[in-house]
VOKOL-894763 format. One line per 8 residues: number of its first residue (from 1); their letters; for each residue x, y, z of N, C-alpha, C, O. Coordinates in steps of 0.1 Angstrom, whole numbers, plus 5000, padded with zeros to 4 digits. Example, Ala and Ser with C-alpha at 12.3 -4.5 7.8 and 13.67 -1.06 7.14 Angstrom:
BEGIN
1> AS> 5132/4943/5078/5123/4955/5078/5132/4967/5078/5142/4967/5085  5128/4978/5071/5137/4989/5071/5129/5000/5079/5134/5011/5080 .
END
This chain:
BEGIN
1> MFTAQTEP> 7930/1516/7794/7918/1521/7787/7921/1530/7775/7916/1528/7764  7930/1539/7777/7934/1548/7766/7941/1541/7755/7938/1544/7743  7949/1532/7759/7957/1524/7748/7947/1515/7740/7949/1513/7728  7937/1509/7747/7928/1501/7740/7919/1508/7731/7915/1503/7720  7916/1521/7734/7908/1529/7724/7916/1534/7713/7911/1537/7702  7929/1536/7715/7938/1542/7705/7942/1532/7694/7943/1536/7682  7944/1519/7698/7948/1509/7689/7938/1507/7678/7942/1506/7666  7925/1505/7680/7915/1504/7669/7915/1516/7660/7913/1514/7648 .
9> ATGVATEI> 7916/1528/7665/7916/1539/7657/7928/1540/7647/7927/1543/7636  7940/1536/7653/7952/1535/7645/7950/1524/7634/7954/1526/7622  7944/1513/7638/7942/1502/7628/7933/1506/7617/7935/1503/7605  7922/1514/7620/7913/1519/7610/7920/1528/7600/7918/1528/7588  7928/1538/7606/7935/1547/7597/7945/1540/7588/7946/1544/7576  7952/1530/7594/7961/1523/7585/7954/1515/7574/7959/1515/7563  7943/1510/7577/7935/1502/7567/7930/1512/7556/7930/1508/7544  7925/1524/7560/7920/1533/7550/7932/1538/7541/7930/1539/7529 .
17> FSNLWTTL> 7943/1540/7547/7955/1545/7539/7959/1534/7530/7963/1536/7518  7959/1521/7534/7963/1510/7526/7953/1508/7514/7957/1506/7503  7940/1509/7517/7930/1508/7506/7932/1520/7496/7931/1517/7484  7934/1532/7501/7936/1543/7492/7949/1541/7483/7948/1544/7471  7959/1536/7489/7972/1534/7482/7969/1523/7471/7974/1525/7460  7962/1512/7475/7959/1502/7465/7951/1507/7454/7953/1503/7442  7941/1515/7457/7932/1520/7447/7939/1529/7437/7937/1528/7425  7948/1537/7442/7956/1546/7433/7966/1538/7424/7967/1541/7413 .
25> ENAYGPAG> 7972/1527/7430/7980/1519/7422/7973/1511/7411/7978/1510/7400  7961/1507/7414/7953/1500/7404/7948/1509/7393/7947/1505/7382  7945/1522/7397/7940/1531/7387/7951/1537/7378/7949/1539/7366  7962/1541/7384/7972/1549/7377/7986/1542/7377/7996/1548/7372  7987/1530/7381/8000/1523/7381/8008/1525/7394/8003/1531/7403  8020/1520/7394/8028/1521/7406/8031/1535/7411/8033/1538/7423  8031/1544/7401/8033/1558/7405/8021/1566/7408/8021/1578/7410  8009/1559/7410/7997/1566/7412/7997/1574/7425/7992/1585/7425 .
33> PFYAVAAL> 8002/1569/7437/8002/1577/7449/8011/1590/7448/8007/1600/7453  8022/1589/7440/8030/1601/7438/8022/1611/7430/8023/1623/7432  8015/1607/7420/8006/1616/7412/7996/1623/7421/7994/1635/7420  7990/1615/7430/7980/1621/7439/7987/1632/7448/7981/1642/7451  7999/1629/7453/8005/1638/7462/8009/1651/7454/8007/1662/7459  8014/1649/7442/8017/1661/7433/8005/1669/7430/8005/1681/7431  7994/1662/7427/7981/1670/7424/7976/1677/7436/7971/1688/7435  7978/1671/7448/7973/1677/7460/7982/1690/7463/7977/1700/7468 .
41> GMLLALIS> 7995/1688/7461/8004/1700/7463/8001/1711/7454/8000/1723/7458  7998/1708/7441/7994/1719/7431/7981/1725/7435/7979/1737/7434  7972/1717/7440/7959/1723/7444/7960/1732/7456/7954/1743/7456  7968/1728/7465/7970/1737/7477/7977/1750/7473/7974/1761/7478  7987/1749/7463/7994/1761/7459/7984/1770/7451/7985/1782/7453  7975/1765/7443/7966/1773/7436/7956/1780/7446/7951/1791/7444  7952/1772/7456/7943/1778/7466/7949/1789/7474/7943/1799/7477  7962/1788/7477/7969/1798/7485/7974/1810/7477/7977/1820/7483 .
49> LPFLLRKE> 7974/1808/7464/7980/1819/7455/7971/1832/7456/7977/1843/7457  7958/1832/7456/7950/1844/7457/7953/1851/7470/7953/1864/7471  7955/1844/7481/7958/1850/7494/7972/1857/7494/7974/1867/7500  7981/1851/7487/7995/1856/7486/7995/1869/7478/8002/1878/7481  7987/1869/7467/7987/1880/7458/7977/1891/7462/7975/1900/7454  7970/1890/7473/7960/1899/7477/7966/1913/7479/7977/1914/7486  7960/1923/7474/7965/1937/7475/7957/1944/7485/7944/1944/7485  7964/1951/7494/7957/1959/7504/7950/1971/7498/7956/1977/7488 .
57> KDPLDRFS> 7939/1975/7503/7932/1986/7498/7939/1999/7502/7943/2001/7514  7941/2008/7492/7947/2021/7495/7937/2030/7502/7926/2032/7497  7941/2036/7513/7931/2045/7520/7928/2057/7511/7917/2063/7514  7936/2061/7502/7933/2073/7494/7923/2070/7482/7919/2079/7475  7919/2057/7481/7910/2054/7470/7896/2059/7473/7888/2060/7464  7893/2063/7486/7879/2068/7489/7878/2082/7484/7867/2087/7484  7889/2089/7481/7888/2103/7477/7887/2103/7462/7893/2095/7455  7879/2112/7457/7877/2114/7443/7883/2127/7438/7881/2138/7445 .
65> FKDERLED> 7890/2127/7427/7897/2139/7422/7890/2144/7410/7888/2137/7400  7886/2156/7410/7880/2162/7399/7890/2165/7387/7886/2164/7376  7902/2168/7391/7912/2170/7381/7920/2157/7379/7927/2152/7389  7920/2151/7367/7926/2139/7365/7942/2140/7366/7949/2130/7369  7947/2152/7363/7961/2154/7364/7966/2152/7378/7977/2147/7381  7958/2157/7388/7962/2155/7402/7962/2141/7406/7971/2136/7414  7953/2133/7401/7952/2119/7404/7964/2112/7398/7970/2103/7404  7968/2115/7385/7979/2109/7379/7992/2112/7387/8001/2104/7389 .
73> DLIRLRSS> 7993/2125/7391/8005/2129/7399/8006/2121/7412/8017/2117/7416  7994/2119/7418/7994/2111/7431/7998/2097/7428/8006/2091/7437  7994/2091/7418/7998/2077/7414/8012/2076/7412/8019/2066/7417  8018/2086/7405/8032/2085/7402/8041/2087/7414/8051/2081/7416  8036/2096/7423/8044/2099/7435/8043/2087/7445/8052/2084/7453  8032/2079/7444/8030/2068/7453/8033/2055/7446/8030/2044/7452  8040/2055/7435/8044/2043/7428/8053/2034/7436/8054/2022/7434  8061/2040/7445/8071/2032/7452/8065/2028/7466/8073/2022/7474 .
81> VDDGRMQG> 8053/2031/7469/8047/2027/7481/8044/2012/7481/8039/2006/7471  8046/2005/7492/8044/1991/7493/8029/1988/7491/8021/1994/7499  8025/1979/7482/8011/1976/7480/8006/1965/7489/7994/1961/7488  8015/1959/7496/8011/1948/7506/8010/1935/7500/8006/1925/7508  8013/1932/7488/8013/1919/7482/8024/1910/7488/8036/1914/7488  8020/1898/7493/8030/1889/7498/8037/1895/7510/8049/1892/7513  8030/1903/7518/8036/1910/7530/8040/1899/7540/8050/1901/7547  8032/1889/7541/8034/1878/7551/8047/1870/7548/8053/1865/7557 .
89> LAPLLEPT> 8050/1869/7535/8062/1861/7531/8074/1870/7530/8085/1865/7525  8074/1883/7534/8085/1892/7532/8098/1887/7539/8109/1888/7533  8097/1881/7551/8110/1876/7557/8116/1865/7549/8128/1863/7550  8108/1857/7542/8113/1846/7535/8118/1849/7521/8127/1843/7515  8111/1859/7515/8114/1862/7501/8124/1874/7499/8132/1873/7490  8124/1884/7507/8133/1895/7506/8146/1892/7512/8147/1885/7522  8157/1896/7505/8171/1894/7511/8172/1901/7524/8168/1912/7526  8179/1895/7534/8182/1901/7547/8193/1911/7546/8193/1921/7554 .
97> DEEELSST> 8202/1910/7536/8213/1919/7535/8207/1932/7528/8201/1931/7517  8209/1943/7534/8204/1956/7529/8210/1959/7515/8204/1965/7506  8223/1956/7514/8230/1959/7501/8225/1951/7490/8222/1955/7479  8222/1938/7493/8217/1929/7482/8202/1933/7479/8198/1933/7467  8194/1937/7489/8181/1941/7487/8181/1954/7478/8173/1955/7469  8190/1963/7481/8190/1976/7473/8195/1973/7459/8190/1979/7449  8204/1963/7457/8209/1960/7443/8197/1953/7435/8196/1956/7424  8190/1944/7442/8179/1938/7435/8168/1948/7431/8162/1947/7420 .
105> RKELRSAG> 8165/1957/7440/8155/1967/7438/8159/1976/7426/8151/1980/7418  8172/1980/7426/8177/1988/7415/8176/1981/7402/8173/1987/7392  8179/1968/7402/8179/1960/7389/8164/1959/7384/8162/1960/7372  8155/1958/7393/8141/1957/7389/8135/1970/7384/8127/1971/7375  8140/1981/7390/8136/1994/7386/8141/1997/7372/8135/2004/7364  8153/1993/7369/8159/1995/7356/8151/1987/7345/8151/1991/7334  8145/1976/7349/8136/1968/7340/8122/1974/7339/8114/1969/7331  8118/1984/7347/8105/1990/7347/8096/1986/7358/8084/1990/7358 .
113> YRGESAVR> 8100/1978/7368/8092/1973/7379/8096/1982/7391/8106/1979/7397  8087/1991/7394/8091/2001/7404/8085/1999/7418/8090/2004/7428  8074/1990/7419/8068/1988/7432/8077/1982/7442/8086/1975/7439  8074/1986/7455/8082/1980/7466/8080/1965/7467/8089/1958/7472  8069/1960/7463/8067/1946/7464/8073/1938/7452/8071/1926/7451  8079/1945/7443/8085/1938/7431/8096/1928/7435/8097/1918/7429  8103/1931/7446/8114/1922/7450/8108/1909/7455/8113/1899/7452  8097/1910/7463/8090/1898/7468/8084/1890/7456/8086/1878/7456 .
121> IYAFARAA> 8078/1897/7447/8072/1889/7436/8083/1883/7427/8081/1872/7422  8094/1890/7426/8105/1884/7418/8111/1872/7425/8114/1862/7418  8113/1872/7438/8118/1861/7445/8108/1849/7445/8112/1838/7444  8095/1853/7446/8085/1842/7446/8084/1836/7432/8082/1824/7431  8086/1844/7421/8086/1838/7408/8098/1829/7406/8096/1818/7399  8109/1832/7411/8121/1823/7409/8119/1810/7417/8121/1799/7412  8114/1811/7429/8111/1799/7437/8100/1790/7431/8102/1778/7430  8089/1797/7427/8078/1789/7421/8082/1783/7408/8079/1772/7405 .
129> GGLGALLF> 8090/1791/7400/8095/1785/7387/8104/1773/7389/8103/1763/7382  8113/1774/7399/8122/1763/7401/8115/1751/7406/8118/1740/7402  8106/1753/7416/8099/1741/7422/8089/1735/7411/8088/1723/7410  8082/1744/7404/8073/1739/7394/8080/1731/7383/8075/1720/7379  8092/1736/7378/8099/1729/7368/8105/1716/7373/8106/1706/7366  8109/1716/7386/8114/1704/7393/8103/1693/7394/8105/1681/7391  8091/1697/7398/8080/1688/7399/8076/1683/7385/8073/1671/7384  8076/1691/7375/8074/1687/7361/8084/1676/7357/8080/1667/7350 .
137> GVIFTLLI> 8096/1679/7360/8107/1669/7356/8105/1655/7363/8106/1645/7357  8101/1656/7376/8098/1643/7383/8086/1636/7377/8087/1624/7374  8075/1643/7374/8064/1636/7368/8067/1631/7354/8062/1621/7350  8075/1639/7346/8078/1635/7333/8087/1622/7333/8084/1613/7325  8096/1621/7342/8104/1609/7343/8096/1597/7347/8099/1586/7343  8086/1599/7356/8078/1588/7360/8068/1583/7349/8064/1572/7349  8065/1592/7340/8056/1588/7329/8063/1581/7318/8056/1576/7309  8076/1580/7318/8083/1572/7307/8080/1558/7309/8080/1552/7320 .
145> PNEPDIVI> 8076/1551/7297/8072/1537/7298/8082/1528/7304/8080/1520/7314  8095/1528/7299/8106/1520/7305/8111/1527/7317/8113/1539/7317  8113/1520/7327/8118/1526/7340/8132/1532/7338/8141/1524/7336  8133/1545/7339/8146/1551/7336/8156/1549/7348/8152/1546/7359  8169/1552/7346/8179/1552/7356/8176/1563/7366/8172/1574/7362  8178/1561/7379/8175/1571/7389/8184/1583/7388/8180/1594/7391  8197/1580/7383/8206/1591/7382/8202/1600/7370/8202/1613/7371  8198/1594/7359/8193/1602/7348/8180/1610/7351/8179/1622/7348 .
153> SAAISALL> 8171/1604/7358/8159/1611/7362/8162/1623/7372/8156/1633/7370  8171/1620/7381/8175/1631/7390/8182/1643/7383/8180/1654/7386  8190/1639/7373/8197/1649/7365/8188/1658/7357/8189/1670/7356  8178/1651/7350/8168/1658/7342/8160/1667/7351/8157/1679/7347  8155/1662/7362/8147/1670/7371/8155/1682/7376/8149/1693/7377  8167/1680/7380/8176/1691/7385/8178/1702/7375/8178/1714/7378  8181/1697/7362/8183/1707/7351/8170/1715/7349/8171/1727/7347  8159/1709/7349/8146/1716/7347/8144/1726/7358/8139/1737/7356 .
161> GLAGYFVP> 8147/1721/7370/8145/1730/7382/8154/1743/7381/8149/1754/7384  8166/1741/7377/8176/1752/7375/8171/1761/7364/8172/1774/7365  8166/1755/7353/8161/1764/7342/8149/1772/7347/8148/1784/7343  8139/1766/7354/8128/1773/7359/8132/1784/7369/8125/1794/7370  8143/1781/7377/8147/1791/7387/8153/1803/7380/8152/1815/7385  8160/1801/7369/8167/1812/7362/8159/1819/7351/8164/1829/7345  8148/1814/7348/8139/1821/7338/8136/1835/7342/8137/1844/7333  8131/1837/7354/8128/1851/7358/8140/1860/7357/8139/1872/7354 .
169> VYWVKRQT> 8152/1855/7360/8164/1863/7359/8167/1867/7345/8170/1879/7342  8165/1858/7336/8167/1861/7321/8157/1871/7317/8160/1880/7309  8144/1870/7322/8133/1879/7317/8136/1893/7322/8135/1902/7314  8141/1895/7334/8144/1908/7339/8156/1914/7332/8155/1926/7328  8166/1906/7329/8177/1912/7321/8173/1915/7307/8178/1925/7302  8164/1907/7301/8160/1910/7288/8151/1923/7288/8153/1931/7279  8142/1925/7298/8134/1937/7299/8143/1949/7301/8140/1960/7296  8154/1947/7309/8163/1959/7311/8170/1963/7299/8171/1975/7296 .
177> SVRREEIQ> 8174/1953/7291/8181/1956/7278/8172/1963/7268/8176/1972/7262  8160/1958/7267/8150/1964/7258/8147/1978/7262/8146/1987/7253  8144/1980/7275/8140/1993/7279/8152/2003/7278/8150/2014/7274  8164/1998/7280/8176/2007/7279/8177/2011/7264/8181/2023/7261  8175/2002/7255/8177/2005/7241/8166/2015/7236/8169/2024/7228  8154/2013/7241/8143/2022/7237/8146/2036/7243/8144/2046/7236  8151/2037/7255/8154/2051/7260/8166/2057/7253/8165/2069/7250  8175/2049/7249/8187/2054/7242/8183/2059/7228/8188/2069/7223 .
185> NAFPDSMD> 8174/2052/7221/8169/2056/7208/8161/2069/7208/8161/2077/7199  8153/2070/7219/8144/2082/7220/8150/2094/7226/8144/2105/7225  8162/2093/7232/8168/2104/7239/8172/2115/7230/8170/2127/7234  8178/2113/7218/8182/2125/7210/8170/2134/7206/8171/2146/7206  8159/2127/7202/8147/2135/7199/8142/2143/7211/8138/2155/7209  8142/2137/7222/8138/2145/7234/8147/2156/7237/8143/2167/7242  8160/2155/7234/8170/2166/7236/8166/2178/7227/8167/2189/7231  8163/2175/7215/8160/2185/7205/8147/2192/7210/8146/2205/7209 .
193> MMLVCIEG> 8137/2185/7214/8125/2191/7219/8127/2199/7231/8121/2210/7233  8135/2194/7240/8138/2202/7252/8146/2215/7249/8143/2225/7256  8155/2214/7240/8162/2226/7236/8153/2237/7230/8154/2249/7233  8143/2232/7222/8134/2242/7216/8125/2248/7227/8123/2260/7226  8121/2240/7237/8113/2246/7248/8121/2256/7256/8115/2266/7260  8133/2253/7259/8141/2262/7267/8145/2275/7260/8144/2286/7265  8148/2274/7247/8150/2286/7239/8138/2294/7237/8138/2305/7234  8126/2287/7238/8113/2295/7237/8110/2302/7250/8099/2309/7250 .
201> GQSLDQAM> 8118/2301/7260/8115/2308/7273/8110/2300/7284/8108/2306/7295  8109/2287/7283/8105/2279/7294/8117/2275/7303/8128/2275/7298  8114/2271/7315/8124/2267/7324/8127/2252/7322/8120/2245/7314  8137/2247/7328/8141/2232/7327/8130/2223/7332/8127/2213/7325  8123/2227/7343/8112/2219/7348/8101/2219/7338/8095/2208/7335  8097/2230/7333/8086/2231/7323/8089/2224/7310/8081/2217/7304  8102/2225/7306/8106/2218/7294/8105/2203/7295/8101/2196/7286  8110/2197/7306/8109/2183/7309/8095/2178/7309/8091/2168/7304 .
209> ARVGQEMK> 8086/2186/7316/8072/2182/7317/8065/2183/7303/8058/2174/7300  8069/2193/7295/8063/2194/7281/8068/2182/7272/8060/2176/7265  8081/2179/7273/8086/2169/7265/8080/2155/7269/8077/2147/7260  8079/2153/7282/8073/2140/7286/8058/2139/7282/8054/2128/7278  8051/2150/7282/8037/2150/7277/8036/2148/7262/8028/2140/7258  8045/2154/7254/8045/2152/7240/8049/2138/7236/8044/2133/7226  8059/2132/7243/8064/2119/7240/8055/2108/7245/8058/2096/7243  8045/2111/7253/8036/2101/7259/8029/2093/7249/8026/2081/7251 .
217> ASGTPLAE> 8026/2099/7237/8018/2092/7227/8027/2081/7221/8021/2071/7216  8040/2083/7221/8048/2072/7215/8050/2060/7224/8054/2049/7220  8047/2062/7237/8047/2050/7246/8061/2046/7250/8063/2035/7254  8071/2054/7249/8084/2051/7252/8087/2052/7267/8080/2060/7274  8095/2044/7273/8098/2045/7287/8104/2058/7291/8103/2063/7303  8111/2065/7282/8116/2078/7285/8105/2088/7289/8107/2097/7297  8094/2087/7282/8083/2096/7285/8078/2094/7300/8075/2104/7307  8077/2082/7304/8074/2079/7318/8084/2085/7328/8080/2090/7338 .
225> ELEQVSTE> 8096/2083/7324/8107/2088/7333/8106/2103/7334/8108/2109/7345  8104/2110/7323/8104/2125/7323/8091/2130/7331/8092/2140/7338  8080/2123/7329/8068/2126/7337/8071/2125/7352/8066/2133/7360  8077/2114/7356/8080/2112/7370/8090/2123/7375/8088/2128/7386  8099/2127/7367/8108/2138/7371/8101/2151/7373/8103/2158/7383  8092/2154/7363/8084/2167/7365/8075/2166/7377/8073/2176/7383  8070/2154/7380/8061/2153/7392/8069/2155/7404/8064/2162/7414  8081/2150/7405/8090/2151/7417/8094/2166/7418/8095/2171/7429 .
233> FRAGKDRT> 8096/2173/7407/8100/2187/7407/8088/2195/7414/8090/2204/7422  8076/2192/7409/8064/2199/7415/8062/2196/7429/8057/2204/7437  8066/2184/7434/8064/2180/7448/8075/2187/7457/8074/2186/7469  8085/2194/7451/8094/2201/7459/8107/2193/7462/8114/2197/7471  8109/2182/7455/8121/2175/7458/8133/2182/7452/8132/2189/7442  8145/2180/7458/8157/2186/7454/8161/2183/7440/8160/2171/7436  8164/2193/7432/8166/2190/7417/8178/2181/7415/8177/2172/7406  8189/2182/7422/8201/2174/7420/8197/2159/7423/8201/2150/7416 .
241> TVLRDLAE> 8190/2157/7434/8186/2144/7438/8176/2137/7427/8178/2126/7424  8167/2145/7422/8158/2140/7412/8166/2136/7399/8163/2126/7393  8175/2144/7395/8182/2141/7383/8191/2129/7385/8192/2121/7375  8197/2128/7396/8205/2116/7399/8197/2103/7399/8201/2092/7395  8185/2104/7405/8176/2093/7405/8172/2089/7391/8170/2077/7388  8170/2099/7382/8167/2096/7368/8178/2088/7362/8175/2079/7355  8190/2092/7364/8202/2085/7358/8203/2071/7363/8206/2062/7356  8200/2069/7376/8201/2056/7382/8190/2047/7377/8192/2035/7375 .
249> RCNVHDIS> 8177/2052/7375/8166/2044/7370/8168/2040/7356/8166/2028/7352  8173/2049/7347/8174/2046/7333/8186/2037/7331/8186/2029/7322  8197/2039/7338/8209/2031/7336/8215/2032/7322/8219/2022/7316  8214/2044/7316/8219/2046/7303/8230/2057/7304/8229/2067/7311  8241/2054/7296/8253/2063/7297/8249/2077/7292/8254/2087/7298  8241/2078/7282/8238/2092/7277/8230/2100/7287/8232/2112/7288  8221/2093/7294/8213/2100/7304/8222/2104/7316/8220/2115/7321  8231/2096/7320/8241/2099/7330/8249/2112/7327/8251/2120/7335 .
257> SFVTVLIQ> 8253/2112/7314/8261/2124/7309/8252/2136/7309/8257/2147/7312  8240/2134/7305/8231/2146/7304/8228/2151/7318/8228/2163/7320  8226/2142/7328/8224/2147/7342/8237/2154/7347/8235/2164/7354  8249/2149/7344/8261/2156/7348/8262/2170/7342/8266/2179/7349  8258/2171/7329/8258/2184/7323/8249/2194/7330/8252/2205/7332  8237/2189/7333/8227/2198/7340/8232/2202/7354/8230/2214/7358  8237/2193/7361/8242/2196/7375/8253/2205/7375/8254/2215/7383  8263/2204/7365/8274/2213/7364/8269/2227/7360/8274/2237/7365 .
265> SQTFGTSV> 8259/2227/7351/8254/2240/7346/8247/2247/7358/8249/2260/7360  8240/2240/7366/8234/2246/7378/8244/2250/7388/8242/2260/7395  8255/2242/7390/8265/2246/7400/8273/2258/7396/8275/2267/7405  8277/2259/7384/8286/2269/7380/8278/2281/7374/8285/2291/7370  8265/2280/7372/8257/2291/7367/8259/2294/7353/8256/2305/7348  8262/2284/7345/8263/2286/7330/8250/2285/7324/8240/2281/7330  8249/2288/7311/8237/2288/7303/8233/2273/7300/8240/2266/7295  8221/2270/7304/8216/2256/7302/8213/2254/7287/8215/2243/7282 .
273> SQALRVYA> 8208/2264/7280/8204/2263/7266/8217/2260/7258/8217/2252/7249  8228/2267/7261/8240/2265/7253/8246/2251/7256/8250/2245/7246  8245/2247/7268/8250/2233/7271/8242/2223/7264/8247/2213/7259  8228/2225/7264/8220/2215/7258/8221/2215/7242/8220/2205/7236  8224/2227/7237/8226/2228/7222/8238/2219/7218/8238/2212/7208  8249/2220/7225/8261/2213/7222/8259/2198/7225/8263/2189/7217  8252/2195/7236/8250/2181/7239/8240/2174/7230/8242/2162/7226  8230/2181/7225/8220/2176/7216/8227/2173/7202/8224/2163/7196 .
281> SEMRDKRL> 8236/2181/7198/8244/2179/7186/8252/2166/7187/8253/2158/7178  8258/2164/7199/8266/2152/7201/8257/2140/7201/8261/2129/7196  8245/2141/7207/8236/2129/7207/8232/2125/7193/8230/2113/7190  8229/2135/7184/8226/2132/7171/8237/2125/7163/8235/2116/7156  8249/2130/7166/8261/2123/7160/8263/2109/7165/8266/2100/7157  8260/2107/7178/8262/2093/7183/8251/2084/7178/8254/2072/7175  8239/2089/7176/8229/2081/7170/8232/2077/7156/8229/2066/7152  8237/2086/7148/8241/2084/7135/8253/2073/7134/8253/2064/7126 .
289> MRAEEKAN> 8262/2074/7144/8273/2065/7144/8268/2051/7148/8273/2041/7143  8258/2050/7157/8253/2037/7160/8246/2031/7149/8247/2019/7147  8239/2039/7141/8232/2034/7129/8242/2029/7119/8240/2018/7112  8253/2036/7117/8263/2032/7107/8270/2019/7112/8274/2011/7104  8272/2018/7125/8278/2006/7130/8269/1994/7128/8275/1983/7124  8256/1995/7130/8247/1984/7127/8247/1981/7112/8247/1969/7108  8248/1991/7104/8248/1989/7089/8261/1982/7085/8261/1974/7075  8272/1985/7091/8285/1978/7088/8285/1964/7093/8292/1956/7086 .
297> ILPTKLTL> 8278/1961/7103/8278/1947/7108/8269/1938/7100/8271/1926/7099  8259/1944/7093/8249/1936/7086/8255/1928/7075/8251/1916/7074  8265/1932/7067/8270/1923/7057/8277/1911/7062/8277/1900/7056  8284/1913/7074/8290/1901/7080/8280/1891/7084/8282/1879/7082  8269/1895/7090/8258/1886/7094/8252/1879/7082/8249/1867/7082  8250/1887/7071/8244/1881/7059/8254/1871/7053/8250/1861/7047  8267/1874/7053/8277/1864/7048/8277/1851/7056/8277/1840/7049  8275/1852/7069/8275/1839/7077/8262/1831/7073/8263/1819/7071 .
305> GTMLFTVP> 8251/1838/7072/8239/1831/7068/8240/1825/7054/8235/1814/7051  8246/1833/7045/8247/1828/7031/8256/1815/7030/8253/1806/7024  8267/1816/7038/8276/1804/7038/8269/1792/7044/8272/1781/7040  8261/1794/7054/8255/1783/7062/8244/1776/7054/8242/1764/7054  8236/1784/7046/8224/1779/7039/8226/1778/7024/8217/1772/7018  8237/1783/7019/8238/1783/7004/8250/1774/7000/8248/1766/6990  8261/1775/7006/8273/1767/7002/8271/1752/7003/8274/1745/6994  8266/1746/7014/8264/1732/7015/8255/1726/7003/8259/1716/6997 .
313> PLILILIG> 8243/1732/7001/8236/1727/6989/8243/1728/6976/8242/1720/6967  8250/1740/6974/8258/1741/6962/8269/1731/6960/8270/1726/6949  8276/1728/6971/8286/1717/6970/8280/1704/6967/8285/1696/6959  8268/1701/6973/8261/1689/6971/8257/1687/6956/8258/1676/6950  8252/1698/6950/8248/1698/6936/8260/1696/6927/8259/1689/6917  8271/1703/6930/8282/1702/6921/8290/1689/6922/8295/1684/6912  8293/1685/6934/8301/1673/6936/8293/1660/6938/8299/1649/6936  8280/1661/6941/8272/1649/6943/8273/1639/6931/8276/1627/6934 .
321> PSVIEILR> 8270/1644/6919/8270/1634/6908/8284/1627/6906/8285/1615/6903  8294/1635/6907/8308/1629/6906/8311/1619/6916/8316/1608/6913  8307/1621/6929/8309/1612/6939/8301/1599/6936/8306/1588/6939  8288/1600/6931/8280/1588/6928/8287/1580/6917/8287/1568/6918  8292/1587/6907/8298/1580/6896/8311/1572/6901/8314/1561/6897  8319/1579/6909/8331/1572/6915/8327/1560/6923/8333/1550/6922  8317/1561/6931/8312/1550/6939/8307/1538/6930/8310/1527/6933  8300/1542/6919/8296/1531/6910/8308/1524/6903/8308/1512/6902 .
329> SISQMAGG> 8318/1532/6899/8329/1526/6893/8337/1517/6903/8342/1506/6899  8338/1521/6915/8345/1513/6925/8337/1500/6927/8343/1489/6928  8324/1501/6928/8316/1489/6930/8317/1479/6918/8317/1467/6920  8317/1484/6906/8318/1476/6894/8332/1469/6893/8333/1457/6890  8343/1477/6897/8356/1471/6897/8357/1460/6908/8364/1450/6906  8351/1462/6919/8351/1452/6929/8343/1440/6926/8347/1429/6929  8332/1442/6918/8324/1431/6914/8330/1423/6903/8329/1411/6902  8338/1430/6894/8345/1423/6883/8357/1415/6888/8364/1409/6880 .
END
């Protein structure tokens, strides 16, 4: 009895599937069912994306701060708190090795992405980019009028998938390089301002807070880093730890040397203003040398562009008529 009831249901399902398959082939060609499967996968991905990116509500949002500075300090101190995005996919997206996880988090912080969920979003972007580019390659090869070779189609799809997988890596490295350059260019000015504040009677903590506040209008990443440092100072964090964290986040050699100078001054009890005066002078000299280096490289780059875009047309203009006359003479001699 159970078998007799199951066989008609299976036959009806098979008939519906066959009719749907035939309809898709008649409407979109032999690849119509594959288009439908791809469209269904993309639709499911778009539907699940809002749930994956859902952010948990912060319990402190119910409190209102009359002083905006206290609210800003709270936000900066809680910038490393996990916001809960993609928490369910954490075992799949985050590296299981603690050393690899720490290295990835350090790389993202150097690029300006400080949230604890940045590692999960970064891994999700790489996976989604690779799968999306791979799917695009498959659909692109199926849309070619002449049926392509299966090896060529697989190679194109694989190359597109690899490109989509490594695009987030390139983006993070590019952001790290740009951010590092901005910090390096703004650091000598911040040193001069910090020296003026310290010689005016302020402490190192107050000088960093004032410099970060003054440089905030320029929008440089260094202003954000100095503000975070001053906030951690006010929160009672150890000064040596705060300075070393600053050097690790910025990942700039000048900042690391500056942190070493401050730690040594604090350890041996020497004058901070004197050390900053000497170091600020060195930073100005280094910035001048970097500018001179770029100016010296510029003629070489211009020479390469000039040779590439000027010499070939010039040779064509000078030698072209002679070559044409020689060819005409050879053709006349051959015809005679």
